[in-house]
mmCIF file as Biopython writes it, N, C-alpha, C and O atoms, coordinates in Angstrom:
data_model
#
loop_
_atom_site.group_PDB
_atom_site.id
_atom_site.type_symbol
_atom_site.label_atom_id
_atom_site.label_alt_id
_atom_site.label_comp_id
_atom_site.label_asym_id
_atom_site.label_entity_id
_atom_site.label_seq_id
_atom_site.pdbx_PDB_ins_code
_atom_site.Cartn_x
_atom_site.Cartn_y
_atom_site.Cartn_z
_atom_site.occupancy
_atom_site.B_iso_or_equiv
_atom_site.auth_seq_id
_atom_site.auth_asym_id
_atom_site.pdbx_PDB_model_num
ATOM 1   N N  . MET A ? 1  ? 34.428 70.457 29.961 1.0 0.0 1  A 1 
ATOM 2   C CA . MET A ? 1  ? 35.002 69.340 30.705 1.0 0.0 1  A 1 
ATOM 3   C C  . MET A ? 1  ? 34.438 68.033 30.179 1.0 0.0 1  A 1 
ATOM 4   O O  . MET A ? 1  ? 33.332 67.980 29.643 1.0 0.0 1  A 1 
ATOM 5   N N  . ILE A ? 2  ? 35.212 66.997 30.344 1.0 0.0 2  A 1 
ATOM 6   C CA . ILE A ? 2  ? 34.751 65.691 29.888 1.0 0.0 2  A 1 
ATOM 7   C C  . ILE A ? 2  ? 34.835 64.627 30.990 1.0 0.0 2  A 1 
ATOM 8   O O  . ILE A ? 2  ? 34.662 63.439 30.719 1.0 0.0 2  A 1 
ATOM 9   N N  . TYR A ? 3  ? 35.101 65.052 32.224 1.0 0.0 3  A 1 
ATOM 10  C CA . TYR A ? 3  ? 35.227 64.051 33.271 1.0 0.0 3  A 1 
ATOM 11  C C  . TYR A ? 3  ? 33.904 63.351 33.550 1.0 0.0 3  A 1 
ATOM 12  O O  . TYR A ? 3  ? 33.907 62.207 34.005 1.0 0.0 3  A 1 
ATOM 13  N N  . GLY A ? 4  ? 32.788 63.995 33.295 1.0 0.0 4  A 1 
ATOM 14  C CA . GLY A ? 4  ? 31.487 63.385 33.537 1.0 0.0 4  A 1 
ATOM 15  C C  . GLY A ? 4  ? 31.271 62.139 32.697 1.0 0.0 4  A 1 
ATOM 16  O O  . GLY A ? 4  ? 30.791 61.121 33.196 1.0 0.0 4  A 1 
ATOM 17  N N  . LYS A ? 5  ? 31.622 62.218 31.438 1.0 0.0 5  A 1 
ATOM 18  C CA . LYS A ? 5  ? 31.488 61.052 30.558 1.0 0.0 5  A 1 
ATOM 19  C C  . LYS A ? 5  ? 32.416 59.940 31.005 1.0 0.0 5  A 1 
ATOM 20  O O  . LYS A ? 5  ? 32.046 58.766 30.983 1.0 0.0 5  A 1 
ATOM 21  N N  . ARG A ? 6  ? 33.608 60.304 31.406 1.0 0.0 6  A 1 
ATOM 22  C CA . ARG A ? 6  ? 34.562 59.295 31.877 1.0 0.0 6  A 1 
ATOM 23  C C  . ARG A ? 6  ? 34.032 58.606 33.131 1.0 0.0 6  A 1 
ATOM 24  O O  . ARG A ? 6  ? 34.129 57.384 33.249 1.0 0.0 6  A 1 
ATOM 25  N N  . LEU A ? 7  ? 33.475 59.369 34.067 1.0 0.0 7  A 1 
ATOM 26  C CA . LEU A ? 7  ? 32.904 58.780 35.274 1.0 0.0 7  A 1 
ATOM 27  C C  . LEU A ? 7  ? 31.774 57.812 34.927 1.0 0.0 7  A 1 
ATOM 28  O O  . LEU A ? 7  ? 31.683 56.720 35.488 1.0 0.0 7  A 1 
ATOM 29  N N  . LYS A ? 8  ? 30.926 58.223 34.006 1.0 0.0 8  A 1 
ATOM 30  C CA . LYS A ? 8  ? 29.810 57.371 33.602 1.0 0.0 8  A 1 
ATOM 31  C C  . LYS A ? 8  ? 30.321 56.088 32.958 1.0 0.0 8  A 1 
ATOM 32  O O  . LYS A ? 8  ? 29.843 55.000 33.277 1.0 0.0 8  A 1 
ATOM 33  N N  . ASP A ? 9  ? 31.286 56.208 32.057 1.0 0.0 9  A 1 
ATOM 34  C CA . ASP A ? 9  ? 31.837 55.032 31.389 1.0 0.0 9  A 1 
ATOM 35  C C  . ASP A ? 9  ? 32.455 54.058 32.394 1.0 0.0 9  A 1 
ATOM 36  O O  . ASP A ? 9  ? 32.229 52.850 32.313 1.0 0.0 9  A 1 
ATOM 37  N N  . LEU A ? 10 ? 33.227 54.579 33.332 1.0 0.0 10 A 1 
ATOM 38  C CA . LEU A ? 10 ? 33.857 53.729 34.340 1.0 0.0 10 A 1 
ATOM 39  C C  . LEU A ? 10 ? 32.811 53.047 35.217 1.0 0.0 10 A 1 
ATOM 40  O O  . LEU A ? 10 ? 32.931 51.862 35.526 1.0 0.0 10 A 1 
ATOM 41  N N  . ARG A ? 11 ? 31.798 53.791 35.612 1.0 0.0 11 A 1 
ATOM 42  C CA . ARG A ? 11 ? 30.736 53.231 36.452 1.0 0.0 11 A 1 
ATOM 43  C C  . ARG A ? 11 ? 30.018 52.107 35.722 1.0 0.0 11 A 1 
ATOM 44  O O  . ARG A ? 11 ? 29.766 51.046 36.294 1.0 0.0 11 A 1 
ATOM 45  N N  . GLU A ? 12 ? 29.691 52.344 34.464 1.0 0.0 12 A 1 
ATOM 46  C CA . GLU A ? 12 ? 28.978 51.333 33.689 1.0 0.0 12 A 1 
ATOM 47  C C  . GLU A ? 12 ? 29.844 50.102 33.433 1.0 0.0 12 A 1 
ATOM 48  O O  . GLU A ? 12 ? 29.335 48.982 33.407 1.0 0.0 12 A 1 
ATOM 49  N N  . GLU A ? 13 ? 31.156 50.303 33.242 1.0 0.0 13 A 1 
ATOM 50  C CA . GLU A ? 13 ? 32.067 49.170 33.068 1.0 0.0 13 A 1 
ATOM 51  C C  . GLU A ? 13 ? 32.063 48.260 34.292 1.0 0.0 13 A 1 
ATOM 52  O O  . GLU A ? 13 ? 32.210 47.043 34.172 1.0 0.0 13 A 1 
ATOM 53  N N  . LYS A ? 14 ? 31.894 48.858 35.468 1.0 0.0 14 A 1 
ATOM 54  C CA . LYS A ? 14 ? 31.841 48.101 36.717 1.0 0.0 14 A 1 
ATOM 55  C C  . LYS A ? 14 ? 30.449 47.549 36.999 1.0 0.0 14 A 1 
ATOM 56  O O  . LYS A ? 14 ? 30.266 46.782 37.943 1.0 0.0 14 A 1 
ATOM 57  N N  . GLY A ? 15 ? 29.469 47.934 36.188 1.0 0.0 15 A 1 
ATOM 58  C CA . GLY A ? 15 ? 28.107 47.454 36.384 1.0 0.0 15 A 1 
ATOM 59  C C  . GLY A ? 15 ? 27.427 48.060 37.597 1.0 0.0 15 A 1 
ATOM 60  O O  . GLY A ? 15 ? 26.565 47.433 38.214 1.0 0.0 15 A 1 
ATOM 61  N N  . LEU A ? 16 ? 27.817 49.279 37.938 1.0 0.0 16 A 1 
ATOM 62  C CA . LEU A ? 16 ? 27.262 49.954 39.105 1.0 0.0 16 A 1 
ATOM 63  C C  . LEU A ? 16 ? 26.241 51.006 38.705 1.0 0.0 16 A 1 
ATOM 64  O O  . LEU A ? 16 ? 26.307 51.574 37.615 1.0 0.0 16 A 1 
ATOM 65  N N  . LYS A ? 17 ? 25.310 51.253 39.588 1.0 0.0 17 A 1 
ATOM 66  C CA . LYS A ? 17 ? 24.308 52.307 39.409 1.0 0.0 17 A 1 
ATOM 67  C C  . LYS A ? 17 ? 24.813 53.568 40.095 1.0 0.0 17 A 1 
ATOM 68  O O  . LYS A ? 17 ? 25.675 53.508 40.972 1.0 0.0 17 A 1 
ATOM 69  N N  . GLN A ? 18 ? 24.269 54.710 39.690 1.0 0.0 18 A 1 
ATOM 70  C CA . GLN A ? 18 ? 24.674 55.978 40.302 1.0 0.0 18 A 1 
ATOM 71  C C  . GLN A ? 18 ? 24.441 55.980 41.806 1.0 0.0 18 A 1 
ATOM 72  O O  . GLN A ? 18 ? 25.284 56.460 42.563 1.0 0.0 18 A 1 
ATOM 73  N N  . TYR A ? 19 ? 23.305 55.448 42.245 1.0 0.0 19 A 1 
ATOM 74  C CA . TYR A ? 19 ? 23.012 55.470 43.675 1.0 0.0 19 A 1 
ATOM 75  C C  . TYR A ? 19 ? 24.000 54.612 44.473 1.0 0.0 19 A 1 
ATOM 76  O O  . TYR A ? 19 ? 24.255 54.891 45.645 1.0 0.0 19 A 1 
ATOM 77  N N  . GLU A ? 20 ? 24.558 53.570 43.842 1.0 0.0 20 A 1 
ATOM 78  C CA . GLU A ? 20 ? 25.539 52.736 44.534 1.0 0.0 20 A 1 
ATOM 79  C C  . GLU A ? 20 ? 26.839 53.504 44.767 1.0 0.0 20 A 1 
ATOM 80  O O  . GLU A ? 20 ? 27.441 53.408 45.837 1.0 0.0 20 A 1 
ATOM 81  N N  . ILE A ? 21 ? 27.263 54.260 43.769 1.0 0.0 21 A 1 
ATOM 82  C CA . ILE A ? 21 ? 28.457 55.096 43.944 1.0 0.0 21 A 1 
ATOM 83  C C  . ILE A ? 21 ? 28.169 56.184 44.974 1.0 0.0 21 A 1 
ATOM 84  O O  . ILE A ? 21 ? 29.019 56.483 45.813 1.0 0.0 21 A 1 
ATOM 85  N N  . ALA A ? 22 ? 26.988 56.772 44.917 1.0 0.0 22 A 1 
ATOM 86  C CA . ALA A ? 22 ? 26.612 57.804 45.889 1.0 0.0 22 A 1 
ATOM 87  C C  . ALA A ? 22 ? 26.704 57.263 47.311 1.0 0.0 22 A 1 
ATOM 88  O O  . ALA A ? 22 ? 27.194 57.952 48.205 1.0 0.0 22 A 1 
ATOM 89  N N  . GLU A ? 23 ? 26.240 56.042 47.525 1.0 0.0 23 A 1 
ATOM 90  C CA . GLU A ? 23 ? 26.315 55.440 48.860 1.0 0.0 23 A 1 
ATOM 91  C C  . GLU A ? 23 ? 27.759 55.274 49.310 1.0 0.0 23 A 1 
ATOM 92  O O  . GLU A ? 23 ? 28.083 55.533 50.469 1.0 0.0 23 A 1 
ATOM 93  N N  . LEU A ? 24 ? 28.622 54.846 48.406 1.0 0.0 24 A 1 
ATOM 94  C CA . LEU A ? 24 ? 30.031 54.664 48.754 1.0 0.0 24 A 1 
ATOM 95  C C  . LEU A ? 24 ? 30.708 55.983 49.103 1.0 0.0 24 A 1 
ATOM 96  O O  . LEU A ? 24 ? 31.658 56.012 49.886 1.0 0.0 24 A 1 
ATOM 97  N N  . LEU A ? 25 ? 30.218 57.076 48.521 1.0 0.0 25 A 1 
ATOM 98  C CA . LEU A ? 25 ? 30.784 58.400 48.786 1.0 0.0 25 A 1 
ATOM 99  C C  . LEU A ? 25 ? 30.030 59.147 49.881 1.0 0.0 25 A 1 
ATOM 100 O O  . LEU A ? 25 ? 30.367 60.286 50.204 1.0 0.0 25 A 1 
ATOM 101 N N  . ASN A ? 26 ? 29.012 58.508 50.452 1.0 0.0 26 A 1 
ATOM 102 C CA . ASN A ? 26 ? 28.169 59.119 51.497 1.0 0.0 26 A 1 
ATOM 103 C C  . ASN A ? 26 ? 27.436 60.359 50.999 1.0 0.0 26 A 1 
ATOM 104 O O  . ASN A ? 26 ? 27.331 61.361 51.707 1.0 0.0 26 A 1 
ATOM 105 N N  . PHE A ? 27 ? 26.931 60.276 49.770 1.0 0.0 27 A 1 
ATOM 106 C CA . PHE A ? 27 ? 26.120 61.345 49.187 1.0 0.0 27 A 1 
ATOM 107 C C  . PHE A ? 27 ? 24.666 60.932 49.180 1.0 0.0 27 A 1 
ATOM 108 O O  . PHE A ? 27 ? 24.335 59.760 49.360 1.0 0.0 27 A 1 
ATOM 109 N N  . HIS A ? 28 ? 23.799 61.914 48.968 1.0 0.0 28 A 1 
ATOM 110 C CA . HIS A ? 28 ? 22.398 61.630 48.698 1.0 0.0 28 A 1 
ATOM 111 C C  . HIS A ? 28 ? 22.347 60.761 47.455 1.0 0.0 28 A 1 
ATOM 112 O O  . HIS A ? 28 ? 23.235 60.856 46.609 1.0 0.0 28 A 1 
ATOM 113 N N  . LYS A ? 29 ? 21.336 59.919 47.321 1.0 0.0 29 A 1 
ATOM 114 C CA . LYS A ? 29 ? 21.317 58.947 46.220 1.0 0.0 29 A 1 
ATOM 115 C C  . LYS A ? 29 ? 21.407 59.575 44.842 1.0 0.0 29 A 1 
ATOM 116 O O  . LYS A ? 29 ? 21.856 58.917 43.904 1.0 0.0 29 A 1 
ATOM 117 N N  . ASN A ? 30 ? 20.994 60.830 44.687 1.0 0.0 30 A 1 
ATOM 118 C CA . ASN A ? 30 ? 21.091 61.502 43.392 1.0 0.0 30 A 1 
ATOM 119 C C  . ASN A ? 30 ? 22.338 62.375 43.270 1.0 0.0 30 A 1 
ATOM 120 O O  . ASN A ? 30 ? 22.595 62.953 42.214 1.0 0.0 30 A 1 
ATOM 121 N N  . GLY A ? 31 ? 23.098 62.469 44.333 1.0 0.0 31 A 1 
ATOM 122 C CA . GLY A ? 31 ? 24.248 63.371 44.349 1.0 0.0 31 A 1 
ATOM 123 C C  . GLY A ? 31 ? 25.327 63.042 43.347 1.0 0.0 31 A 1 
ATOM 124 O O  . GLY A ? 31 ? 25.907 63.937 42.733 1.0 0.0 31 A 1 
ATOM 125 N N  . TYR A ? 32 ? 25.598 61.777 43.179 1.0 0.0 32 A 1 
ATOM 126 C CA . TYR A ? 32 ? 26.671 61.384 42.266 1.0 0.0 32 A 1 
ATOM 127 C C  . TYR A ? 32 ? 26.338 61.732 40.817 1.0 0.0 32 A 1 
ATOM 128 O O  . TYR A ? 32 ? 27.234 62.088 40.050 1.0 0.0 32 A 1 
ATOM 129 N N  . GLY A ? 33 ? 25.092 61.638 40.437 1.0 0.0 33 A 1 
ATOM 130 C CA . GLY A ? 33 ? 24.671 61.947 39.070 1.0 0.0 33 A 1 
ATOM 131 C C  . GLY A ? 33 ? 25.028 63.364 38.651 1.0 0.0 33 A 1 
ATOM 132 O O  . GLY A ? 33 ? 25.249 63.627 37.469 1.0 0.0 33 A 1 
ATOM 133 N N  . GLN A ? 34 ? 25.084 64.271 39.609 1.0 0.0 34 A 1 
ATOM 134 C CA . GLN A ? 34 ? 25.442 65.657 39.304 1.0 0.0 34 A 1 
ATOM 135 C C  . GLN A ? 34 ? 26.876 65.749 38.789 1.0 0.0 34 A 1 
ATOM 136 O O  . GLN A ? 34 ? 27.192 66.618 37.976 1.0 0.0 34 A 1 
ATOM 137 N N  . PHE A ? 35 ? 27.733 64.862 39.258 1.0 0.0 35 A 1 
ATOM 138 C CA . PHE A ? 35 ? 29.113 64.861 38.782 1.0 0.0 35 A 1 
ATOM 139 C C  . PHE A ? 35 ? 29.185 64.342 37.355 1.0 0.0 35 A 1 
ATOM 140 O O  . PHE A ? 35 ? 29.929 64.870 36.528 1.0 0.0 35 A 1 
ATOM 141 N N  . GLU A ? 36 ? 28.408 63.306 37.073 1.0 0.0 36 A 1 
ATOM 142 C CA . GLU A ? 36 ? 28.403 62.770 35.705 1.0 0.0 36 A 1 
ATOM 143 C C  . GLU A ? 36 ? 27.807 63.771 34.717 1.0 0.0 36 A 1 
ATOM 144 O O  . GLU A ? 36 ? 28.239 63.844 33.567 1.0 0.0 36 A 1 
ATOM 145 N N  . ARG A ? 37 ? 26.828 64.532 35.158 1.0 0.0 37 A 1 
ATOM 146 C CA . ARG A ? 37 ? 26.222 65.546 34.290 1.0 0.0 37 A 1 
ATOM 147 C C  . ARG A ? 37 ? 27.040 66.839 34.286 1.0 0.0 37 A 1 
ATOM 148 O O  . ARG A ? 37 ? 26.771 67.756 33.510 1.0 0.0 37 A 1 
ATOM 149 N N  . GLU A ? 38 ? 28.033 66.895 35.159 1.0 0.0 38 A 1 
ATOM 150 C CA . GLU A ? 38 ? 28.914 68.056 35.308 1.0 0.0 38 A 1 
ATOM 151 C C  . GLU A ? 38 ? 28.163 69.322 35.691 1.0 0.0 38 A 1 
ATOM 152 O O  . GLU A ? 38 ? 28.539 70.426 35.299 1.0 0.0 38 A 1 
ATOM 153 N N  . THR A ? 39 ? 27.092 69.146 36.464 1.0 0.0 39 A 1 
ATOM 154 C CA . THR A ? 39 ? 26.386 70.309 36.997 1.0 0.0 39 A 1 
ATOM 155 C C  . THR A ? 39 ? 26.991 70.737 38.330 1.0 0.0 39 A 1 
ATOM 156 O O  . THR A ? 39 ? 26.748 71.845 38.806 1.0 0.0 39 A 1 
ATOM 157 N N  . THR A ? 40 ? 27.781 69.848 38.925 1.0 0.0 40 A 1 
ATOM 158 C CA . THR A ? 40 ? 28.495 70.116 40.165 1.0 0.0 40 A 1 
ATOM 159 C C  . THR A ? 40 ? 29.910 69.600 39.996 1.0 0.0 40 A 1 
ATOM 160 O O  . THR A ? 40 ? 30.122 68.525 39.434 1.0 0.0 40 A 1 
ATOM 161 N N  . LEU A ? 41 ? 30.873 70.357 40.477 1.0 0.0 41 A 1 
ATOM 162 C CA . LEU A ? 41 ? 32.264 69.906 40.400 1.0 0.0 41 A 1 
ATOM 163 C C  . LEU A ? 41 ? 32.514 68.806 41.416 1.0 0.0 41 A 1 
ATOM 164 O O  . LEU A ? 41 ? 32.019 68.856 42.541 1.0 0.0 41 A 1 
ATOM 165 N N  . LEU A ? 42 ? 33.273 67.833 41.012 1.0 0.0 42 A 1 
ATOM 166 C CA . LEU A ? 42 ? 33.632 66.722 41.880 1.0 0.0 42 A 1 
ATOM 167 C C  . LEU A ? 42 ? 34.658 67.195 42.911 1.0 0.0 42 A 1 
ATOM 168 O O  . LEU A ? 42 ? 35.723 67.683 42.535 1.0 0.0 42 A 1 
ATOM 169 N N  . PRO A ? 43 ? 34.356 67.058 44.204 1.0 0.0 43 A 1 
ATOM 170 C CA . PRO A ? 43 ? 35.318 67.477 45.226 1.0 0.0 43 A 1 
ATOM 171 C C  . PRO A ? 43 ? 36.594 66.639 45.172 1.0 0.0 43 A 1 
ATOM 172 O O  . PRO A ? 43 ? 36.542 65.419 45.017 1.0 0.0 43 A 1 
ATOM 173 N N  . ILE A ? 44 ? 37.697 67.287 45.297 1.0 0.0 44 A 1 
ATOM 174 C CA . ILE A ? 44 ? 38.999 66.615 45.238 1.0 0.0 44 A 1 
ATOM 175 C C  . ILE A ? 44 ? 39.099 65.505 46.273 1.0 0.0 44 A 1 
ATOM 176 O O  . ILE A ? 44 ? 39.724 64.477 46.015 1.0 0.0 44 A 1 
ATOM 177 N N  . LYS A ? 45 ? 38.500 65.695 47.424 1.0 0.0 45 A 1 
ATOM 178 C CA . LYS A ? 45 ? 38.624 64.701 48.491 1.0 0.0 45 A 1 
ATOM 179 C C  . LYS A ? 45 ? 38.021 63.345 48.117 1.0 0.0 45 A 1 
ATOM 180 O O  . LYS A ? 45 ? 38.307 62.349 48.781 1.0 0.0 45 A 1 
ATOM 181 N N  . HIS A ? 46 ? 37.199 63.286 47.078 1.0 0.0 46 A 1 
ATOM 182 C CA . HIS A ? 46 ? 36.575 62.030 46.673 1.0 0.0 46 A 1 
ATOM 183 C C  . HIS A ? 46 ? 37.293 61.343 45.512 1.0 0.0 46 A 1 
ATOM 184 O O  . HIS A ? 46 ? 36.928 60.229 45.136 1.0 0.0 46 A 1 
ATOM 185 N N  . LEU A ? 47 ? 38.294 61.982 44.949 1.0 0.0 47 A 1 
ATOM 186 C CA . LEU A ? 47 ? 38.994 61.412 43.802 1.0 0.0 47 A 1 
ATOM 187 C C  . LEU A ? 47 ? 39.669 60.085 44.138 1.0 0.0 47 A 1 
ATOM 188 O O  . LEU A ? 47 ? 39.584 59.136 43.358 1.0 0.0 47 A 1 
ATOM 189 N N  . ASN A ? 48 ? 40.330 60.009 45.274 1.0 0.0 48 A 1 
ATOM 190 C CA . ASN A ? 48 ? 41.023 58.774 45.649 1.0 0.0 48 A 1 
ATOM 191 C C  . ASN A ? 48 ? 40.034 57.629 45.822 1.0 0.0 48 A 1 
ATOM 192 O O  . ASN A ? 48 ? 40.299 56.507 45.391 1.0 0.0 48 A 1 
ATOM 193 N N  . THR A ? 49 ? 38.908 57.905 46.445 1.0 0.0 49 A 1 
ATOM 194 C CA . THR A ? 49 ? 37.882 56.873 46.634 1.0 0.0 49 A 1 
ATOM 195 C C  . THR A ? 49 ? 37.384 56.368 45.287 1.0 0.0 49 A 1 
ATOM 196 O O  . THR A ? 49 ? 37.243 55.161 45.089 1.0 0.0 49 A 1 
ATOM 197 N N  . LEU A ? 50 ? 37.118 57.277 44.367 1.0 0.0 50 A 1 
ATOM 198 C CA . LEU A ? 50 ? 36.643 56.875 43.048 1.0 0.0 50 A 1 
ATOM 199 C C  . LEU A ? 50 ? 37.711 56.079 42.294 1.0 0.0 50 A 1 
ATOM 200 O O  . LEU A ? 50 ? 37.389 55.110 41.605 1.0 0.0 50 A 1 
ATOM 201 N N  . CYS A ? 51 ? 38.963 56.476 42.420 1.0 0.0 51 A 1 
ATOM 202 C CA . CYS A ? 51 ? 40.043 55.715 41.783 1.0 0.0 51 A 1 
ATOM 203 C C  . CYS A ? 51 ? 40.066 54.289 42.315 1.0 0.0 51 A 1 
ATOM 204 O O  . CYS A ? 51 ? 40.274 53.344 41.553 1.0 0.0 51 A 1 
ATOM 205 N N  . ASN A ? 52 ? 39.856 54.129 43.604 1.0 0.0 52 A 1 
ATOM 206 C CA . ASN A ? 52 ? 39.842 52.792 44.191 1.0 0.0 52 A 1 
ATOM 207 C C  . ASN A ? 52 ? 38.617 51.996 43.737 1.0 0.0 52 A 1 
ATOM 208 O O  . ASN A ? 52 ? 38.729 50.806 43.441 1.0 0.0 52 A 1 
ATOM 209 N N  . ILE A ? 53 ? 37.471 52.630 43.681 1.0 0.0 53 A 1 
ATOM 210 C CA . ILE A ? 53 ? 36.248 51.952 43.244 1.0 0.0 53 A 1 
ATOM 211 C C  . ILE A ? 53 ? 36.398 51.460 41.816 1.0 0.0 53 A 1 
ATOM 212 O O  . ILE A ? 53 ? 36.044 50.323 41.505 1.0 0.0 53 A 1 
ATOM 213 N N  . PHE A ? 54 ? 36.922 52.313 40.949 1.0 0.0 54 A 1 
ATOM 214 C CA . PHE A ? 54 ? 37.027 51.984 39.536 1.0 0.0 54 A 1 
ATOM 215 C C  . PHE A ? 54 ? 38.339 51.284 39.179 1.0 0.0 54 A 1 
ATOM 216 O O  . PHE A ? 54 ? 38.536 50.841 38.048 1.0 0.0 54 A 1 
ATOM 217 N N  . ASN A ? 55 ? 39.229 51.195 40.170 1.0 0.0 55 A 1 
ATOM 218 C CA . ASN A ? 55 ? 40.540 50.563 39.969 1.0 0.0 55 A 1 
ATOM 219 C C  . ASN A ? 55 ? 41.319 51.203 38.820 1.0 0.0 55 A 1 
ATOM 220 O O  . ASN A ? 55 ? 41.814 50.521 37.923 1.0 0.0 55 A 1 
ATOM 221 N N  . VAL A ? 56 ? 41.412 52.529 38.874 1.0 0.0 56 A 1 
ATOM 222 C CA . VAL A ? 56 ? 42.151 53.297 37.876 1.0 0.0 56 A 1 
ATOM 223 C C  . VAL A ? 56 ? 43.040 54.306 38.585 1.0 0.0 56 A 1 
ATOM 224 O O  . VAL A ? 56 ? 42.850 54.600 39.765 1.0 0.0 56 A 1 
ATOM 225 N N  . SER A ? 57 ? 44.008 54.829 37.854 1.0 0.0 57 A 1 
ATOM 226 C CA . SER A ? 57 ? 44.851 55.892 38.401 1.0 0.0 57 A 1 
ATOM 227 C C  . SER A ? 57 ? 44.105 57.214 38.266 1.0 0.0 57 A 1 
ATOM 228 O O  . SER A ? 57 ? 43.153 57.331 37.495 1.0 0.0 57 A 1 
ATOM 229 N N  . LEU A ? 58 ? 44.543 58.179 39.009 1.0 0.0 58 A 1 
ATOM 230 C CA . LEU A ? 58 ? 43.939 59.506 38.946 1.0 0.0 58 A 1 
ATOM 231 C C  . LEU A ? 58 ? 44.018 60.066 37.536 1.0 0.0 58 A 1 
ATOM 232 O O  . LEU A ? 58 ? 43.096 60.743 37.081 1.0 0.0 58 A 1 
ATOM 233 N N  . ARG A ? 59 ? 45.089 59.792 36.859 1.0 0.0 59 A 1 
ATOM 234 C CA . ARG A ? 59 ? 45.261 60.286 35.486 1.0 0.0 59 A 1 
ATOM 235 C C  . ARG A ? 59 ? 44.151 59.788 34.569 1.0 0.0 59 A 1 
ATOM 236 O O  . ARG A ? 59 ? 43.698 60.527 33.695 1.0 0.0 59 A 1 
ATOM 237 N N  . LEU A ? 60 ? 43.709 58.551 34.752 1.0 0.0 60 A 1 
ATOM 238 C CA . LEU A ? 60 ? 42.642 57.985 33.925 1.0 0.0 60 A 1 
ATOM 239 C C  . LEU A ? 60 ? 41.251 58.458 34.338 1.0 0.0 60 A 1 
ATOM 240 O O  . LEU A ? 60 ? 40.303 58.392 33.555 1.0 0.0 60 A 1 
ATOM 241 N N  . LEU A ? 61 ? 41.142 58.929 35.563 1.0 0.0 61 A 1 
ATOM 242 C CA . LEU A ? 61 ? 39.847 59.364 36.063 1.0 0.0 61 A 1 
ATOM 243 C C  . LEU A ? 61 ? 39.473 60.729 35.530 1.0 0.0 61 A 1 
ATOM 244 O O  . LEU A ? 61 ? 38.323 60.959 35.155 1.0 0.0 61 A 1 
ATOM 245 N N  . ILE A ? 62 ? 40.438 61.641 35.491 1.0 0.0 62 A 1 
ATOM 246 C CA . ILE A ? 62 ? 40.135 63.004 35.049 1.0 0.0 62 A 1 
ATOM 247 C C  . ILE A ? 62 ? 40.827 63.278 33.791 1.0 0.0 62 A 1 
ATOM 248 O O  . ILE A ? 62 ? 40.705 64.375 33.246 1.0 0.0 62 A 1 
#
């Protein structure tokens, strides 16, 4: 999978830290990093929120 790199690139383009995205998703401060490292699958229910945060379509996110 390559969604982890895409998530990291989008986050960095916005100038956000992992813990800031984690807070927006109501995760533990290290929780979001697991998605970028692809050690945990990103729950579908959070895709729309991430699309809004990064201002991208779902197609560009995954």
